[in-house]
C-alpha atoms as a printed R data frame, in Angstrom:
   type eleno elety resid chain resno        x       y      z
1  ATOM     1    CA   MET     A     1 -102.669 125.234 27.483
2  ATOM     2    CA   ASP     A     2  -99.388 126.538 27.662
3  ATOM     3    CA   ARG     A     3  -96.352 126.136 25.823
4  ATOM     4    CA   ALA     A     4  -93.838 126.782 27.917
5  ATOM     5    CA   ALA     A     5  -95.305 123.882 30.563
6  ATOM     6    CA   GLU     A     6  -95.279 121.943 27.717
7  ATOM     7    CA   LEU     A     7  -92.064 122.003 27.047
8  ATOM     8    CA   LYS     A     8  -91.117 121.504 30.600
9  ATOM     9    CA   ARG     A     9  -93.048 118.418 30.241
10 ATOM    10    CA   LEU     A    10  -91.244 117.741 27.499
11 ATOM    11    CA   ASN     A    11  -87.668 118.004 28.914
12 ATOM    12    CA   GLU     A    12  -88.933 115.618 31.609
13 ATOM    13    CA   ALA     A    13  -89.703 113.055 29.804
14 ATOM    14    CA   ASP     A    14  -86.522 113.252 27.511
15 ATOM    15    CA   VAL     A    15  -84.140 113.147 30.765
16 ATOM    16    CA   HIS     A    16  -86.522 110.049 31.815
17 ATOM    17    CA   ILE     A    17  -86.255 108.331 28.326
18 ATOM    18    CA   ALA     A    18  -82.559 108.580 28.563
19 ATOM    19    CA   GLU     A    19  -82.559 106.568 31.673
20 ATOM    20    CA   ALA     A    20  -85.033 103.769 30.495
21 ATOM    21    CA   GLU     A    21  -82.430 103.464 27.616
22 ATOM    22    CA   ARG     A    22  -79.121 103.635 29.654
23 ATOM    23    CA   ALA     A    23  -81.589 100.413 31.750
24 ATOM    24    CA   VAL     A    24  -82.335  98.605 28.849
25 ATOM    25    CA   ALA     A    25  -78.883  99.057 27.607
26 ATOM    26    CA   GLU     A    26  -77.372  97.740 30.824
27 ATOM    27    CA   GLN     A    27  -79.997  94.941 31.614
28 ATOM    28    CA   MET     A    28  -79.058  93.766 28.113
29 ATOM    29    CA   ALA     A    29  -75.247  93.233 29.307
30 ATOM    30    CA   GLN     A    30  -76.587  91.078 32.219
31 ATOM    31    CA   VAL     A    31  -78.212  88.900 30.481
32 ATOM    32    CA   GLU     A    32  -75.427  88.787 28.274
33 ATOM    33    CA   ALA     A    33  -73.262  88.247 31.231
34 ATOM    34    CA   LEU     A    34  -75.756  86.235 32.331
35 ATOM    35    CA   ARG     A    35  -75.641  84.019 29.142
36 ATOM    36    CA   VAL     A    36  -71.706  83.907 28.648
37 ATOM    37    CA   ALA     A    37  -71.545  82.318 32.249
38 ATOM    38    CA   GLY     A    38  -73.986  79.760 31.627
39 ATOM    39    CA   GLN     A    39  -76.506  81.476 34.083
40 ATOM    40    CA   ASP     A    40  -79.832  81.368 34.591
41 ATOM    41    CA   THR     A    41  -81.024  84.394 32.613
42 ATOM    42    CA   ALA     A    42  -85.097  83.989 32.949
43 ATOM    43    CA   ILE     A    43  -85.696  86.795 36.003
44 ATOM    44    CA   ALA     A    44  -82.995  89.147 34.242
45 ATOM    45    CA   GLU     A    45  -84.680  88.678 31.289
46 ATOM    46    CA   ARG     A    46  -88.233  89.537 32.403
47 ATOM    47    CA   GLU     A    47  -86.595  92.454 34.129
48 ATOM    48    CA   LEU     A    48  -85.275  93.491 31.017
49 ATOM    49    CA   ALA     A    49  -89.062  93.091 28.882
50 ATOM    50    CA   ALA     A    50  -90.394  95.658 31.770
51 ATOM    51    CA   PHE     A    51  -87.369  97.871 31.559
52 ATOM    52    CA   GLN     A    52  -88.249  97.519 27.984
53 ATOM    53    CA   GLU     A    53  -92.201  97.819 28.562
54 ATOM    54    CA   THR     A    54  -91.414 101.368 30.770
55 ATOM    55    CA   LEU     A    55  -89.060 102.656 27.651
56 ATOM    56    CA   ALA     A    56  -91.606 102.432 25.345
57 ATOM    57    CA   VAL     A    57  -94.404 104.065 27.724
58 ATOM    58    CA   LEU     A    58  -92.349 106.934 27.964
59 ATOM    59    CA   ARG     A    59  -91.902 107.252 24.453
60 ATOM    60    CA   ASP     A    60  -95.769 107.234 23.804
61 ATOM    61    CA   TYR     A    61  -96.095 109.976 26.606
62 ATOM    62    CA   ARG     A    62  -92.987 111.953 24.901
63 ATOM    63    CA   ALA     A    63  -95.219 111.689 21.564
64 ATOM    64    CA   VAL     A    64  -98.553 112.774 23.140
65 ATOM    65    CA   ILE     A    65  -96.748 115.597 24.555
66 ATOM    66    CA   MET     A    66  -95.020 116.374 20.794
67 ATOM    67    CA   LYS     A    67  -98.343 116.524 19.648
68 ATOM    68    CA   THR     A    68  -99.857 118.450 21.957
69 ATOM    69    CA   ILE     A    69  -96.854 121.248 21.768
70 ATOM    70    CA   GLU     A    70  -97.799 120.927 18.074
71 ATOM    71    CA   GLN     A    71 -101.365 121.844 18.309
72 ATOM    72    CA   ILE     A    72 -100.714 124.431 20.703
73 ATOM    73    CA   ASP     A    73  -98.481 126.226 17.714
74 ATOM    74    CA   SER     A    74 -100.772 125.427 15.026
75 ATOM    75    CA   GLY     A    75 -103.268 128.084 17.445
76 ATOM    76    CA   LEU     A    76 -105.554 124.515 18.111
77 ATOM    77    CA   ALA     A    77 -105.060 123.923 21.530
């Protein structure tokens, strides 16, 4: 395995995670704005849940990359 390639993947994952975190924060604000305005929040809450699930998947993927880098560094990969 190529450590440089894994570091590139890690950087890309970090960018995607940051984008997903922003999307989650924005959607949370949208849900709250709808709630304060007395509007139905069901669709916005479903979208928020989808964003949160995506973020969780991205974080899991990042953990796999980190484990691969650790294995490379320890000579196991």
